[in-house]
N, C-alpha and C positions, 0 to 999 in steps of 0.2 A: 297443205298443199293449195296452191291457186293464190296464196297471199301476194298482193301487188302494191307497188310503189310507183309513182310517177312525178317528174318534174321536167322543166324545160329541156334537160340533157336527154331524156329518154324514159323507158319503161323497163321496170325489172318484176320478175315474178319466180316464185319457189316452185320448181317443177319436179322435185323429187324428194323425199325423205328415205334415207338410204340407212339408217341406222337408228333405233329405238331400243336401248339396252337400260335396264335397272328394274326397279320395283316400287310399289307404294303400297302401303298397309295402314290400317286404322285400328286401335287397340282402345277397348273401354277399359278404364281404370277407376274404380269407385265412382262411376257415373260420369265421368269427365273422359271426352274422346281425345286421344293423342295421335297425332298424324306423323306417318314418317314417309317419305319419299325421295328416291334419289334416281336421276335419269342422266344419261348420256346421249346426246342427239346428234346426228350428222344429216344435213340436207345439201340440195345443190340448187343454183339460180342461175336464170338466165336474164340477160338484159339485150335490149335493143336500142340504140341511139336514134335520135331524132334523123340521122342520116342513112339510118338502115343497117349500121354495122351490128352483127351480134356478138355479144361476150357470154362467157360462162364462168361460174365460180362456185364456191363452197361455202357451207356454213356450218359451224360447230358450237353446241352449246354443252361443255364437259362436265357441268355440275348443277343440273336444275335440282335443287334441294331444299328441304325443309330448314336447313341452316344458314341459307342464304337468303337475303331480302332481295325480292324481285328486281328492285332498282340496282342492286349490285351484280345482278347475274352477268355472267362472264358470256358475250356472244361474239364469236370470232367469225368475220366475214372475209372471204378472200378471192382472188380471181385464180382460175386454173392455171396450171404452168404454161407458159409459153403465150399467154394472153397479153395483148398490148395494153398500156395503162389507159383507163378510162374514168370519167367523172361519175360514171354508174356506179362505182365501186364506193365511192363516197356517200351517195344516195343509198345504197344498201346498209352501209355501216352506221348511218343517222336514222332517216326514216324506217327504212327496212328494218334494222335492229329493235326500234320501239315497235313496230307492228308484231314482230316476232315476241318480244316482251309481254305485249298485251294479249296475244293469244295463249301465251303459257300461264300467264296470270287467269284467264278464262279457266283453262284445266284446273289449275289448283283450286279456285272457286267451286268450280264444278266437283272435284274430289271432296270438298269440305261440306257440301249440300247434298246433291242428289245422292252420292254413294253412301252417304250415313243415314238415310231415311231407315228407320225402324231399328238401328242399333242400340238407341236408348229409349225405353219406354217408361213413363211414370207409374210409380208404384203407390201403395196406401201411405206408406211413410214419406213420400216426396223424394226417396232415393232412387236414381235411375237404375233401371235393371238392363241387361243386355239380352236381345232377342234375335235369333237368325231367322224368324218367322214374322210375317206382318201381322198386325191385330186382326182379331175375327172380324169380319165384314160388317157385322151389326153395331161394333162399338163406335164410339165418336158421336159429335155433335151434327145434327142435320143441317147441311148449309142453305139458307134461302137462295135461290137461284133465278135466273131471267134468261130470256131468249130475244135476238135482236138480228136485224139482217141489213145489209149494205148492198147496195147497186153501184157500180161504176162502170165506165165505158174506156176501153183501151183501143188505141190505133195499131192494132195488130192482129194475127190470126189466132183462133184457139189454140191451135198447135203449138206456137211460139209462146203464149202467154202460159200455157200448161207447162210446158218445159221451164220457165222462169222459176217455177215453185219446187221443181224436183231436181234441178242440175244444180249440184253443190258450187260450182264457181260462179253461177248466176245468183245463187242466194248470197254468197259471200260480196259479190258486186253491188247489189241493191242495198244490203244491211251495212255494208263497209265494216266488216269484222268478221273473224272467223266463225264457220259453220260446220257441222256435221248433218248430212243429209243422205239416207239411205233410202234411195227411190224404189221401193216395193212394197207389197202389202205385208204389214207387221214391222217395217222399217223404221228406225228411229230418227229423230231430226232434234238439232240442237242448235240455235242461232242467237243472235244478238248478246254475245259474250256470255250464254249459259242462262240470260233471263228468260228466254222462251224456250220449251221442248215439248215433245209428244211422240207419237207413233201414227203411221198411215194406216188406215183401215180399210179403204178403198181406193182404187186408182182405176179409173176409166179413161183412156187417153182422149186428149182434145175435149172431153165433156165435163168430167166429174172427180173433185178429190174430196176425200172424206177423212178426217184426221182427229184425234185425240190430241187436245192443245191444252198448254197452260203457263201461265206467267211463274216463275220460279218462286214468287212471294206468296203465292196462294196456298191454302191449306193442304198439308202433305197428302199426296196421291190423288188430290181433286183435280180431274180433268173436265173442259168444256169438249163438246163435239162441235167441229167447225166444217161445214159442207162449202166447197167451193164449185158454182156450176159455170160452165162456160158457154156461151150462145154466140153462134155465128151471126154478126150483123151486117154482111158485106165485107166492107174495108174496115171493119171494126169488131171488137169482140165485147161482148157486155159479160161482166162477171158479178154474179150474185153471192155475196158471202152469208151464211146464215150460223148463228152461234148460238148453242144451246148449252143450259146448265153452266152459265157464267155466274158466279157469285154476284148477288145484287149489288153489293158494296164496290164491286170492280167493274159494272157495266159501262160507266163514262170512260173509265181508263182503257178497256179493251176495246171499246169502239175507237176512240181515239187512236189506240196503238195501230189498230188494222189499216185505218185511213192513212196515218202518218208514216208508219214504217213498213208497210206493204203497199198500198196503193199509189200514195205520192212517191215514195222512193223508188217504185219500180217504173212510173212515168219519168221522172227525172233521170234516173239511170239510162234507159234503154230508150228514151225519147217516143213514149207511147202516150204522150199526153192528150187528153180530152176533157171534155167537160164533165164534172160529178153531176150524177142524176140526183 
């Protein structure tokens, strides 16, 4: 939902997912995970030409399956009946289909990483065992962690900047990729093609967001605590980003990630540019 493509002819967006039928399962066979998934998807798209004419169409993915390579995935894009011909159809069949393919590849990647955590646990003889429950909380190796903070200024109101982090279509806009954002306490989020995920722990409108946050490459189930504080500075907003329990080896990458993929990307996307503090 909300996936967009644009060129000199106009702009197109997926407006509705009308059908998601199928199943996905993961089996543990002698310590090896076997994946099975098969989905039939239907969606609607709308387009607006540069001259302001609106068009509507349909998308069908008849067989998102483990038997097909993502590059060979059949994505059918068409115009609704009685719609006049438009170059926007070519845009959706090329760049639009590629973005759909990327979003579905992100789902498959997520299926094979996040949803498999805890399914295979090491045993004394080195052979994996299947477990429906997570390991006891005191097991594992203690990870050395650190904390850091970043301050940045945005030429917008606290209310608008707060919404940027919580509205799914706005997150997809500044990350330029598919995202899942459940904007409520305890709600999950997943963005940057599944490379970042977590959970909202506290939401205070226009003032503060507290979240459990992690890179997908971090040790299993390890999360940092990230607190965003919004301060009204008149015609601009100061954002303070506090990151705690970040793995020491990931400090530079995490700091750079927040500056590049959040702060800089938000300014570039929405025009909130201001000097970095």
